PyMOL Python script that loads the backbone (N, CA, C, O; Angstrom):
from pymol import cmd

cmd.read_pdbstr("""\
ATOM      1  N   MET A   1      38.330 -54.043  44.343  1.00  0.00           N
ATOM      2  CA  MET A   1      39.168 -54.798  43.431  1.00  0.00           C
ATOM      3  C   MET A   1      38.742 -54.566  41.985  1.00  0.00           C
ATOM      4  O   MET A   1      39.578 -54.478  41.085  1.00  0.00           O
ATOM      5  N   ASP A   2      37.427 -54.468  41.774  1.00  0.00           N
ATOM      6  CA  ASP A   2      36.939 -54.246  40.412  1.00  0.00           C
ATOM      7  C   ASP A   2      37.335 -52.870  39.886  1.00  0.00           C
ATOM      8  O   ASP A   2      37.626 -52.710  38.701  1.00  0.00           O
ATOM      9  N   SER A   3      37.344 -51.877  40.778  1.00  0.00           N
ATOM     10  CA  SER A   3      37.729 -50.534  40.326  1.00  0.00           C
ATOM     11  C   SER A   3      39.206 -50.492  39.940  1.00  0.00           C
ATOM     12  O   SER A   3      39.575 -49.811  38.983  1.00  0.00           O
ATOM     13  N   LEU A   4      40.055 -51.216  40.677  1.00  0.00           N
ATOM     14  CA  LEU A   4      41.474 -51.291  40.329  1.00  0.00           C
ATOM     15  C   LEU A   4      41.656 -52.011  38.991  1.00  0.00           C
ATOM     16  O   LEU A   4      42.454 -51.587  38.155  1.00  0.00           O
ATOM     17  N   LYS A   5      40.917 -53.090  38.798  1.00  0.00           N
ATOM     18  CA  LYS A   5      41.001 -53.850  37.553  1.00  0.00           C
ATOM     19  C   LYS A   5      40.550 -53.006  36.358  1.00  0.00           C
ATOM     20  O   LYS A   5      41.165 -53.052  35.293  1.00  0.00           O
ATOM     21  N   SER A   6      39.488 -52.246  36.538  1.00  0.00           N
ATOM     22  CA  SER A   6      39.006 -51.403  35.436  1.00  0.00           C
ATOM     23  C   SER A   6      39.988 -50.271  35.135  1.00  0.00           C
ATOM     24  O   SER A   6      40.197 -49.921  33.974  1.00  0.00           O
ATOM     25  N   TRP A   7      40.601 -49.689  36.203  1.00  0.00           N
ATOM     26  CA  TRP A   7      41.584 -48.631  35.979  1.00  0.00           C
ATOM     27  C   TRP A   7      42.797 -49.175  35.236  1.00  0.00           C
ATOM     28  O   TRP A   7      43.299 -48.535  34.312  1.00  0.00           O
ATOM     29  N   VAL A   8      43.271 -50.352  35.635  1.00  0.00           N
ATOM     30  CA  VAL A   8      44.435 -50.948  34.969  1.00  0.00           C
ATOM     31  C   VAL A   8      44.108 -51.271  33.519  1.00  0.00           C
ATOM     32  O   VAL A   8      44.946 -51.071  32.639  1.00  0.00           O
ATOM     33  N   SER A   9      42.897 -51.769  33.255  1.00  0.00           N
ATOM     34  CA  SER A   9      42.545 -52.088  31.866  1.00  0.00           C
ATOM     35  C   SER A   9      42.444 -50.827  31.005  1.00  0.00           C
ATOM     36  O   SER A   9      42.700 -50.880  29.802  1.00  0.00           O
ATOM     37  N   GLU A  10      42.077 -49.706  31.603  1.00  0.00           N
ATOM     38  CA  GLU A  10      42.003 -48.450  30.851  1.00  0.00           C
ATOM     39  C   GLU A  10      43.362 -47.785  30.690  1.00  0.00           C
ATOM     40  O   GLU A  10      43.580 -47.071  29.711  1.00  0.00           O
ATOM     41  N   HIS A  11      44.281 -48.000  31.629  1.00  0.00           N
ATOM     42  CA  HIS A  11      45.593 -47.346  31.629  1.00  0.00           C
ATOM     43  C   HIS A  11      46.703 -48.388  31.619  1.00  0.00           C
ATOM     44  O   HIS A  11      47.522 -48.438  32.536  1.00  0.00           O
ATOM     45  N   LYS A  12      46.727 -49.205  30.600  1.00  0.00           N
ATOM     46  CA  LYS A  12      47.677 -50.319  30.535  1.00  0.00           C
ATOM     47  C   LYS A  12      49.128 -49.843  30.513  1.00  0.00           C
ATOM     48  O   LYS A  12      49.951 -50.340  31.282  1.00  0.00           O
ATOM     49  N   LEU A  13      49.447 -48.898  29.653  1.00  0.00           N
ATOM     50  CA  LEU A  13      50.826 -48.434  29.538  1.00  0.00           C
ATOM     51  C   LEU A  13      51.299 -47.726  30.799  1.00  0.00           C
ATOM     52  O   LEU A  13      52.449 -47.891  31.207  1.00  0.00           O
ATOM     53  N   THR A  14      50.436 -46.950  31.411  1.00  0.00           N
ATOM     54  CA  THR A  14      50.787 -46.281  32.657  1.00  0.00           C
ATOM     55  C   THR A  14      51.054 -47.303  33.752  1.00  0.00           C
ATOM     56  O   THR A  14      51.990 -47.149  34.536  1.00  0.00           O
ATOM     57  N   SER A  15      50.233 -48.345  33.808  1.00  0.00           N
ATOM     58  CA  SER A  15      50.408 -49.387  34.824  1.00  0.00           C
ATOM     59  C   SER A  15      51.724 -50.125  34.633  1.00  0.00           C
ATOM     60  O   SER A  15      52.448 -50.371  35.598  1.00  0.00           O
ATOM     61  N   ILE A  16      52.031 -50.474  33.405  1.00  0.00           N
ATOM     62  CA  ILE A  16      53.270 -51.197  33.122  1.00  0.00           C
ATOM     63  C   ILE A  16      54.478 -50.311  33.382  1.00  0.00           C
ATOM     64  O   ILE A  16      55.487 -50.780  33.907  1.00  0.00           O
ATOM     65  N   SER A  17      54.388 -49.034  33.021  1.00  0.00           N
ATOM     66  CA  SER A  17      55.497 -48.107  33.278  1.00  0.00           C
ATOM     67  C   SER A  17      55.727 -47.907  34.771  1.00  0.00           C
ATOM     68  O   SER A  17      56.870 -47.855  35.226  1.00  0.00           O
ATOM     69  N   ALA A  18      54.652 -47.798  35.524  1.00  0.00           N
ATOM     70  CA  ALA A  18      54.787 -47.643  36.975  1.00  0.00           C
ATOM     71  C   ALA A  18      55.384 -48.901  37.598  1.00  0.00           C
ATOM     72  O   ALA A  18      56.210 -48.815  38.506  1.00  0.00           O
ATOM     73  N   LEU A  19      54.972 -50.051  37.117  1.00  0.00           N
ATOM     74  CA  LEU A  19      55.536 -51.305  37.616  1.00  0.00           C
ATOM     75  C   LEU A  19      57.026 -51.386  37.294  1.00  0.00           C
ATOM     76  O   LEU A  19      57.822 -51.798  38.138  1.00  0.00           O
ATOM     77  N   TRP A  20      57.403 -50.996  36.080  1.00  0.00           N
ATOM     78  CA  TRP A  20      58.814 -51.034  35.678  1.00  0.00           C
ATOM     79  C   TRP A  20      59.645 -50.089  36.543  1.00  0.00           C
ATOM     80  O   TRP A  20      60.721 -50.456  37.015  1.00  0.00           O
ATOM     81  N   ALA A  21      59.143 -48.873  36.748  1.00  0.00           N
ATOM     82  CA  ALA A  21      59.882 -47.898  37.551  1.00  0.00           C
ATOM     83  C   ALA A  21      60.008 -48.346  39.008  1.00  0.00           C
ATOM     84  O   ALA A  21      61.055 -48.159  39.628  1.00  0.00           O
ATOM     85  N   SER A  22      58.957 -48.929  39.547  1.00  0.00           N
ATOM     86  CA  SER A  22      59.043 -49.400  40.928  1.00  0.00           C
ATOM     87  C   SER A  22      59.978 -50.602  41.037  1.00  0.00           C
ATOM     88  O   SER A  22      60.651 -50.764  42.055  1.00  0.00           O
ATOM     89  N   ALA A  23      60.033 -51.441  40.011  1.00  0.00           N
ATOM     90  CA  ALA A  23      60.973 -52.568  40.019  1.00  0.00           C
ATOM     91  C   ALA A  23      62.413 -52.071  39.967  1.00  0.00           C
ATOM     92  O   ALA A  23      63.284 -52.623  40.640  1.00  0.00           O
ATOM     93  N   ILE A  24      62.669 -51.039  39.179  1.00  0.00           N
ATOM     94  CA  ILE A  24      64.008 -50.438  39.138  1.00  0.00           C
ATOM     95  C   ILE A  24      64.387 -49.920  40.524  1.00  0.00           C
ATOM     96  O   ILE A  24      65.477 -50.207  41.020  1.00  0.00           O
ATOM     97  N   GLY A  25      63.503 -49.171  41.138  1.00  0.00           N
ATOM     98  CA  GLY A  25      63.786 -48.613  42.463  1.00  0.00           C
ATOM     99  C   GLY A  25      63.985 -49.692  43.515  1.00  0.00           C
ATOM    100  O   GLY A  25      64.898 -49.598  44.335  1.00  0.00           O
ATOM    101  N   ALA A  26      63.145 -50.707  43.498  1.00  0.00           N
ATOM    102  CA  ALA A  26      63.275 -51.790  44.484  1.00  0.00           C
ATOM    103  C   ALA A  26      64.572 -52.560  44.289  1.00  0.00           C
ATOM    104  O   ALA A  26      65.239 -52.915  45.261  1.00  0.00           O
ATOM    105  N   SER A  27      64.929 -52.817  43.048  1.00  0.00           N
ATOM    106  CA  SER A  27      66.160 -53.547  42.783  1.00  0.00           C
ATOM    107  C   SER A  27      67.386 -52.732  43.176  1.00  0.00           C
ATOM    108  O   SER A  27      68.341 -53.277  43.729  1.00  0.00           O
ATOM    109  N   LEU A  28      67.367 -51.441  42.896  1.00  0.00           N
ATOM    110  CA  LEU A  28      68.478 -50.578  43.309  1.00  0.00           C
ATOM    111  C   LEU A  28      68.605 -50.532  44.831  1.00  0.00           C
ATOM    112  O   LEU A  28      69.712 -50.589  45.367  1.00  0.00           O
ATOM    113  N   ALA A  29      67.483 -50.429  45.517  1.00  0.00           N
ATOM    114  CA  ALA A  29      67.521 -50.396  46.980  1.00  0.00           C
ATOM    115  C   ALA A  29      68.037 -51.719  47.543  1.00  0.00           C
ATOM    116  O   ALA A  29      68.815 -51.735  48.497  1.00  0.00           O
ATOM    117  N   TYR A  30      67.601 -52.818  46.949  1.00  0.00           N
ATOM    118  CA  TYR A  30      68.039 -54.126  47.437  1.00  0.00           C
ATOM    119  C   TYR A  30      69.531 -54.342  47.211  1.00  0.00           C
ATOM    120  O   TYR A  30      70.239 -54.778  48.118  1.00  0.00           O
ATOM    121  N   THR A  31      70.011 -54.039  46.007  1.00  0.00           N
ATOM    122  CA  THR A  31      71.427 -54.260  45.721  1.00  0.00           C
ATOM    123  C   THR A  31      72.321 -53.295  46.497  1.00  0.00           C
ATOM    124  O   THR A  31      73.461 -53.630  46.818  1.00  0.00           O
ATOM    125  N   ARG A  32      71.823 -52.123  46.795  1.00  0.00           N
ATOM    126  CA  ARG A  32      72.624 -51.169  47.571  1.00  0.00           C
ATOM    127  C   ARG A  32      72.830 -51.669  48.998  1.00  0.00           C
ATOM    128  O   ARG A  32      73.895 -51.479  49.585  1.00  0.00           O
ATOM    129  N   SER A  33      71.807 -52.305  49.546  1.00  0.00           N
ATOM    130  CA  SER A  33      71.924 -52.755  50.938  1.00  0.00           C
ATOM    131  C   SER A  33      72.638 -54.105  51.059  1.00  0.00           C
ATOM    132  O   SER A  33      73.139 -54.437  52.133  1.00  0.00           O
ATOM    133  N   ARG A  34      72.691 -54.882  49.983  1.00  0.00           N
ATOM    134  CA  ARG A  34      73.221 -56.236  50.070  1.00  0.00           C
ATOM    135  C   ARG A  34      74.632 -56.418  49.512  1.00  0.00           C
ATOM    136  O   ARG A  34      75.430 -57.147  50.101  1.00  0.00           O
ATOM    137  N   THR A  35      74.947 -55.788  48.419  1.00  0.00           N
ATOM    138  CA  THR A  35      76.221 -56.064  47.747  1.00  0.00           C
ATOM    139  C   THR A  35      77.009 -54.789  47.502  1.00  0.00           C
ATOM    140  O   THR A  35      76.425 -53.740  47.228  1.00  0.00           O
ATOM    141  N   PRO A  36      78.328 -54.870  47.600  1.00  0.00           N
ATOM    142  CA  PRO A  36      79.168 -53.692  47.337  1.00  0.00           C
ATOM    143  C   PRO A  36      79.540 -53.589  45.852  1.00  0.00           C
ATOM    144  O   PRO A  36      80.701 -53.784  45.491  1.00  0.00           O
ATOM    145  N   LEU A  37      78.575 -53.290  45.004  1.00  0.00           N
ATOM    146  CA  LEU A  37      78.819 -53.168  43.561  1.00  0.00           C
ATOM    147  C   LEU A  37      78.976 -51.709  43.168  1.00  0.00           C
ATOM    148  O   LEU A  37      78.552 -50.805  43.888  1.00  0.00           O
ATOM    149  N   LYS A  38      79.594 -51.494  42.009  1.00  0.00           N
ATOM    150  CA  LYS A  38      79.664 -50.149  41.441  1.00  0.00           C
ATOM    151  C   LYS A  38      78.256 -49.713  41.043  1.00  0.00           C
ATOM    152  O   LYS A  38      77.365 -50.540  40.847  1.00  0.00           O
ATOM    153  N   THR A  39      78.079 -48.426  40.930  1.00  0.00           N
ATOM    154  CA  THR A  39      76.772 -47.892  40.557  1.00  0.00           C
ATOM    155  C   THR A  39      76.352 -48.363  39.172  1.00  0.00           C
ATOM    156  O   THR A  39      75.178 -48.654  38.944  1.00  0.00           O
ATOM    157  N   SER A  40      77.305 -48.440  38.246  1.00  0.00           N
ATOM    158  CA  SER A  40      76.958 -48.880  36.886  1.00  0.00           C
ATOM    159  C   SER A  40      76.454 -50.323  36.884  1.00  0.00           C
ATOM    160  O   SER A  40      75.517 -50.652  36.156  1.00  0.00           O
ATOM    161  N   LEU A  41      77.066 -51.178  37.691  1.00  0.00           N
ATOM    162  CA  LEU A  41      76.601 -52.559  37.776  1.00  0.00           C
ATOM    163  C   LEU A  41      75.251 -52.659  38.461  1.00  0.00           C
ATOM    164  O   LEU A  41      74.423 -53.491  38.089  1.00  0.00           O
ATOM    165  N   ARG A  42      75.024 -51.821  39.453  1.00  0.00           N
ATOM    166  CA  ARG A  42      73.706 -51.797  40.102  1.00  0.00           C
ATOM    167  C   ARG A  42      72.620 -51.419  39.111  1.00  0.00           C
ATOM    168  O   ARG A  42      71.544 -52.018  39.103  1.00  0.00           O
ATOM    169  N   LEU A  43      72.900 -50.423  38.272  1.00  0.00           N
ATOM    170  CA  LEU A  43      71.918 -50.002  37.272  1.00  0.00           C
ATOM    171  C   LEU A  43      71.639 -51.102  36.253  1.00  0.00           C
ATOM    172  O   LEU A  43      70.494 -51.313  35.853  1.00  0.00           O
ATOM    173  N   ILE A  44      72.690 -51.799  35.840  1.00  0.00           N
ATOM    174  CA  ILE A  44      72.512 -52.895  34.887  1.00  0.00           C
ATOM    175  C   ILE A  44      71.663 -53.998  35.494  1.00  0.00           C
ATOM    176  O   ILE A  44      70.744 -54.503  34.850  1.00  0.00           O
ATOM    177  N   HIS A  45      71.964 -54.372  36.728  1.00  0.00           N
ATOM    178  CA  HIS A  45      71.187 -55.417  37.391  1.00  0.00           C
ATOM    179  C   HIS A  45      69.739 -54.988  37.617  1.00  0.00           C
ATOM    180  O   HIS A  45      68.812 -55.778  37.442  1.00  0.00           O
ATOM    181  N   ALA A  46      69.560 -53.735  38.006  1.00  0.00           N
ATOM    182  CA  ALA A  46      68.203 -53.229  38.233  1.00  0.00           C
ATOM    183  C   ALA A  46      67.399 -53.252  36.941  1.00  0.00           C
ATOM    184  O   ALA A  46      66.222 -53.615  36.946  1.00  0.00           O
ATOM    185  N   ARG A  47      68.028 -52.867  35.836  1.00  0.00           N
ATOM    186  CA  ARG A  47      67.332 -52.877  34.550  1.00  0.00           C
ATOM    187  C   ARG A  47      66.957 -54.299  34.139  1.00  0.00           C
ATOM    188  O   ARG A  47      65.864 -54.534  33.623  1.00  0.00           O
ATOM    189  N   MET A  48      67.858 -55.238  34.367  1.00  0.00           N
ATOM    190  CA  MET A  48      67.570 -56.633  34.024  1.00  0.00           C
ATOM    191  C   MET A  48      66.423 -57.189  34.872  1.00  0.00           C
ATOM    192  O   MET A  48      65.550 -57.888  34.358  1.00  0.00           O
ATOM    193  N   HIS A  49      66.429 -56.877  36.171  1.00  0.00           N
ATOM    194  CA  HIS A  49      65.340 -57.339  37.034  1.00  0.00           C
ATOM    195  C   HIS A  49      64.012 -56.731  36.610  1.00  0.00           C
ATOM    196  O   HIS A  49      62.992 -57.420  36.570  1.00  0.00           O
ATOM    197  N   ALA A  50      64.024 -55.450  36.294  1.00  0.00           N
ATOM    198  CA  ALA A  50      62.794 -54.775  35.880  1.00  0.00           C
ATOM    199  C   ALA A  50      62.282 -55.328  34.560  1.00  0.00           C
ATOM    200  O   ALA A  50      61.073 -55.488  34.390  1.00  0.00           O
ATOM    201  N   GLN A  51      63.175 -55.624  33.624  1.00  0.00           N
ATOM    202  CA  GLN A  51      62.746 -56.200  32.356  1.00  0.00           C
ATOM    203  C   GLN A  51      62.147 -57.580  32.542  1.00  0.00           C
ATOM    204  O   GLN A  51      61.143 -57.912  31.912  1.00  0.00           O
ATOM    205  N   ALA A  52      62.751 -58.388  33.401  1.00  0.00           N
ATOM    206  CA  ALA A  52      62.212 -59.726  33.649  1.00  0.00           C
ATOM    207  C   ALA A  52      60.822 -59.637  34.277  1.00  0.00           C
ATOM    208  O   ALA A  52      59.913 -60.366  33.882  1.00  0.00           O
ATOM    209  N   LEU A  53      60.660 -58.754  35.245  1.00  0.00           N
ATOM    210  CA  LEU A  53      59.348 -58.586  35.876  1.00  0.00           C
ATOM    211  C   LEU A  53      58.319 -58.061  34.872  1.00  0.00           C
ATOM    212  O   LEU A  53      57.175 -58.514  34.858  1.00  0.00           O
ATOM    213  N   THR A  54      58.725 -57.117  34.044  1.00  0.00           N
ATOM    214  CA  THR A  54      57.814 -56.561  33.046  1.00  0.00           C
ATOM    215  C   THR A  54      57.401 -57.617  32.032  1.00  0.00           C
ATOM    216  O   THR A  54      56.234 -57.672  31.644  1.00  0.00           O
ATOM    217  N   LEU A  55      58.331 -58.454  31.596  1.00  0.00           N
ATOM    218  CA  LEU A  55      57.969 -59.537  30.671  1.00  0.00           C
ATOM    219  C   LEU A  55      57.005 -60.518  31.316  1.00  0.00           C
ATOM    220  O   LEU A  55      56.076 -60.992  30.662  1.00  0.00           O
ATOM    221  N   ALA A  56      57.211 -60.824  32.575  1.00  0.00           N
ATOM    222  CA  ALA A  56      56.296 -61.719  33.274  1.00  0.00           C
ATOM    223  C   ALA A  56      54.895 -61.111  33.371  1.00  0.00           C
ATOM    224  O   ALA A  56      53.899 -61.801  33.159  1.00  0.00           O
ATOM    225  N   VAL A  57      54.824 -59.824  33.690  1.00  0.00           N
ATOM    226  CA  VAL A  57      53.531 -59.151  33.794  1.00  0.00           C
ATOM    227  C   VAL A  57      52.853 -59.062  32.432  1.00  0.00           C
ATOM    228  O   VAL A  57      51.648 -59.290  32.331  1.00  0.00           O
ATOM    229  N   LEU A  58      53.600 -58.736  31.387  1.00  0.00           N
ATOM    230  CA  LEU A  58      53.020 -58.673  30.043  1.00  0.00           C
ATOM    231  C   LEU A  58      52.519 -60.032  29.584  1.00  0.00           C
ATOM    232  O   LEU A  58      51.460 -60.122  28.963  1.00  0.00           O
ATOM    233  N   SER A  59      53.261 -61.082  29.877  1.00  0.00           N
ATOM    234  CA  SER A  59      52.828 -62.431  29.516  1.00  0.00           C
ATOM    235  C   SER A  59      51.550 -62.806  30.261  1.00  0.00           C
ATOM    236  O   SER A  59      50.626 -63.376  29.680  1.00  0.00           O
ATOM    237  N   THR A  60      51.509 -62.485  31.534  1.00  0.00           N
ATOM    238  CA  THR A  60      50.307 -62.762  32.320  1.00  0.00           C
ATOM    239  C   THR A  60      49.121 -61.968  31.799  1.00  0.00           C
ATOM    240  O   THR A  60      48.011 -62.494  31.709  1.00  0.00           O
ATOM    241  N   ALA A  61      49.346 -60.713  31.457  1.00  0.00           N
ATOM    242  CA  ALA A  61      48.270 -59.876  30.918  1.00  0.00           C
ATOM    243  C   ALA A  61      47.764 -60.424  29.584  1.00  0.00           C
ATOM    244  O   ALA A  61      46.566 -60.372  29.308  1.00  0.00           O
ATOM    245  N   ALA A  62      48.658 -60.941  28.766  1.00  0.00           N
ATOM    246  CA  ALA A  62      48.242 -61.516  27.489  1.00  0.00           C
ATOM    247  C   ALA A  62      47.393 -62.767  27.700  1.00  0.00           C
ATOM    248  O   ALA A  62      46.394 -62.966  27.009  1.00  0.00           O
ATOM    249  N   VAL A  63      47.786 -63.601  28.644  1.00  0.00           N
ATOM    250  CA  VAL A  63      47.009 -64.815  28.930  1.00  0.00           C
ATOM    251  C   VAL A  63      45.638 -64.451  29.494  1.00  0.00           C
ATOM    252  O   VAL A  63      44.629 -65.035  29.100  1.00  0.00           O
ATOM    253  N   VAL A  64      45.598 -63.492  30.411  1.00  0.00           N
ATOM    254  CA  VAL A  64      44.321 -63.064  30.983  1.00  0.00           C
ATOM    255  C   VAL A  64      43.431 -62.466  29.905  1.00  0.00           C
ATOM    256  O   VAL A  64      42.235 -62.752  29.864  1.00  0.00           O
ATOM    257  N   HIS A  65      43.991 -61.648  29.042  1.00  0.00           N
ATOM    258  CA  HIS A  65      43.217 -61.047  27.954  1.00  0.00           C
ATOM    259  C   HIS A  65      42.676 -62.119  27.014  1.00  0.00           C
ATOM    260  O   HIS A  65      41.539 -62.029  26.551  1.00  0.00           O
ATOM    261  N   TYR A  66      43.481 -63.120  26.738  1.00  0.00           N
ATOM    262  CA  TYR A  66      43.061 -64.204  25.851  1.00  0.00           C
ATOM    263  C   TYR A  66      41.864 -64.947  26.429  1.00  0.00           C
ATOM    264  O   TYR A  66      40.919 -65.257  25.704  1.00  0.00           O
ATOM    265  N   TYR A  67      41.894 -65.232  27.718  1.00  0.00           N
ATOM    266  CA  TYR A  67      40.819 -65.996  28.330  1.00  0.00           C
ATOM    267  C   TYR A  67      39.596 -65.164  28.683  1.00  0.00           C
ATOM    268  O   TYR A  67      38.508 -65.713  28.861  1.00  0.00           O
ATOM    269  N   GLU A  68      39.754 -63.846  28.789  1.00  0.00           N
ATOM    270  CA  GLU A  68      38.608 -62.986  29.085  1.00  0.00           C
ATOM    271  C   GLU A  68      37.800 -62.630  27.843  1.00  0.00           C
ATOM    272  O   GLU A  68      36.602 -62.367  27.943  1.00  0.00           O
ATOM    273  N   THR A  69      38.432 -62.620  26.685  1.00  0.00           N
ATOM    274  CA  THR A  69      37.720 -62.254  25.465  1.00  0.00           C
ATOM    275  C   THR A  69      37.051 -63.479  24.866  1.00  0.00           C
ATOM    276  O   THR A  69      37.422 -64.614  25.165  1.00  0.00           O
ATOM    277  N   ASP A  70      36.069 -63.239  24.025  1.00  0.00           N
ATOM    278  CA  ASP A  70      35.415 -64.341  23.324  1.00  0.00           C
ATOM    279  C   ASP A  70      36.335 -64.833  22.232  1.00  0.00           C
ATOM    280  O   ASP A  70      36.915 -64.044  21.487  1.00  0.00           O
ATOM    281  N   HIS A  71      36.464 -66.137  22.143  1.00  0.00           N
ATOM    282  CA  HIS A  71      37.337 -66.734  21.141  1.00  0.00           C
ATOM    283  C   HIS A  71      36.528 -67.051  19.882  1.00  0.00           C
ATOM    284  O   HIS A  71      35.543 -67.786  19.964  1.00  0.00           O
ATOM    285  N   PRO A  72      36.913 -66.521  18.725  1.00  0.00           N
ATOM    286  CA  PRO A  72      36.191 -66.834  17.492  1.00  0.00           C
ATOM    287  C   PRO A  72      36.198 -68.324  17.187  1.00  0.00           C
ATOM    288  O   PRO A  72      35.200 -68.848  16.691  1.00  0.00           O
ATOM    289  N   ALA A  73      37.296 -69.021  17.469  1.00  0.00           N
ATOM    290  CA  ALA A  73      37.359 -70.457  17.206  1.00  0.00           C
ATOM    291  C   ALA A  73      36.360 -71.212  18.083  1.00  0.00           C
ATOM    292  O   ALA A  73      35.734 -72.169  17.625  1.00  0.00           O
ATOM    293  N   ASP A  74      36.208 -70.795  19.325  1.00  0.00           N
ATOM    294  CA  ASP A  74      35.245 -71.433  20.229  1.00  0.00           C
ATOM    295  C   ASP A  74      33.821 -71.179  19.768  1.00  0.00           C
ATOM    296  O   ASP A  74      32.970 -72.063  19.864  1.00  0.00           O
ATOM    297  N   GLN A  75      33.555 -69.986  19.270  1.00  0.00           N
ATOM    298  CA  GLN A  75      32.213 -69.667  18.812  1.00  0.00           C
ATOM    299  C   GLN A  75      31.846 -70.505  17.594  1.00  0.00           C
ATOM    300  O   GLN A  75      30.708 -70.961  17.479  1.00  0.00           O
ATOM    301  N   VAL A  76      32.797 -70.713  16.683  1.00  0.00           N
ATOM    302  CA  VAL A  76      32.529 -71.524  15.499  1.00  0.00           C
ATOM    303  C   VAL A  76      32.313 -72.972  15.906  1.00  0.00           C
ATOM    304  O   VAL A  76      31.403 -73.630  15.400  1.00  0.00           O
ATOM    305  N   GLN A  77      33.127 -73.467  16.801  1.00  0.00           N
ATOM    306  CA  GLN A  77      33.015 -74.861  17.239  1.00  0.00           C
ATOM    307  C   GLN A  77      31.685 -75.078  17.986  1.00  0.00           C
ATOM    308  O   GLN A  77      31.050 -76.117  17.810  1.00  0.00           O
ATOM    309  N   ASN A  78      31.265 -74.129  18.801  1.00  0.00           N
ATOM    310  CA  ASN A  78      30.020 -74.268  19.551  1.00  0.00           C
ATOM    311  C   ASN A  78      28.796 -74.103  18.683  1.00  0.00           C
ATOM    312  O   ASN A  78      27.724 -74.577  19.060  1.00  0.00           O
ATOM    313  N   SER A  79      28.899 -73.460  17.548  1.00  0.00           N
ATOM    314  CA  SER A  79      27.751 -73.217  16.696  1.00  0.00           C
ATOM    315  C   SER A  79      27.531 -74.311  15.656  1.00  0.00           C
ATOM    316  O   SER A  79      26.560 -74.255  14.900  1.00  0.00           O
ATOM    317  N   LYS A  80      28.398 -75.282  15.608  1.00  0.00           N
ATOM    318  CA  LYS A  80      28.216 -76.375  14.641  1.00  0.00           C
ATOM    319  C   LYS A  80      27.023 -77.230  15.018  1.00  0.00           C
ATOM    320  O   LYS A  80      26.793 -77.523  16.191  1.00  0.00           O
ATOM    321  N   ILE A  81      26.284 -77.618  14.025  1.00  0.00           N
ATOM    322  CA  ILE A  81      25.121 -78.478  14.243  1.00  0.00           C
ATOM    323  C   ILE A  81      25.553 -79.913  14.056  1.00  0.00           C
ATOM    324  O   ILE A  81      26.186 -80.233  13.050  1.00  0.00           O
ATOM    325  N   PRO A  82      25.230 -80.792  14.996  1.00  0.00           N
ATOM    326  CA  PRO A  82      25.613 -82.198  14.812  1.00  0.00           C
ATOM    327  C   PRO A  82      24.892 -82.815  13.617  1.00  0.00           C
ATOM    328  O   PRO A  82      23.739 -82.495  13.326  1.00  0.00           O
ATOM    329  N   LEU A  83      25.592 -83.690  12.948  1.00  0.00           N
ATOM    330  CA  LEU A  83      25.054 -84.308  11.733  1.00  0.00           C
ATOM    331  C   LEU A  83      24.276 -85.599  12.008  1.00  0.00           C
ATOM    332  O   LEU A  83      23.919 -86.294  11.057  1.00  0.00           O
ATOM    333  N   ASN A  84      24.009 -85.937  13.233  1.00  0.00           N
ATOM    334  CA  ASN A  84      23.293 -87.185  13.574  1.00  0.00           C
ATOM    335  C   ASN A  84      21.885 -87.130  13.144  1.00  0.00           C
ATOM    336  O   ASN A  84      21.139 -88.088  13.349  1.00  0.00           O
TER     337      ASN A  84
END
""", "prot")
cmd.dss("prot")
cmd.show_as("cartoon", "prot")
cmd.util.cbc("prot")
cmd.orient("prot")
């Protein structure tokens, strides 16, 4: 698990691009088997699903990055000397 995490942290754009492409493919496969839509509508829906998933992953990555890094505000607050 640690090796996967380190690879993803080193190859962020590749990971996000692969996730986006796989979401497009999965959405196209799902809509093809479930609904009788035109190809253009399938592509539009697939793109929307992939964008929503990508935004969710990017938001999660931002939150994880925020909590994994040292916070300058926390360091200043922890370094204050009490005045008692």
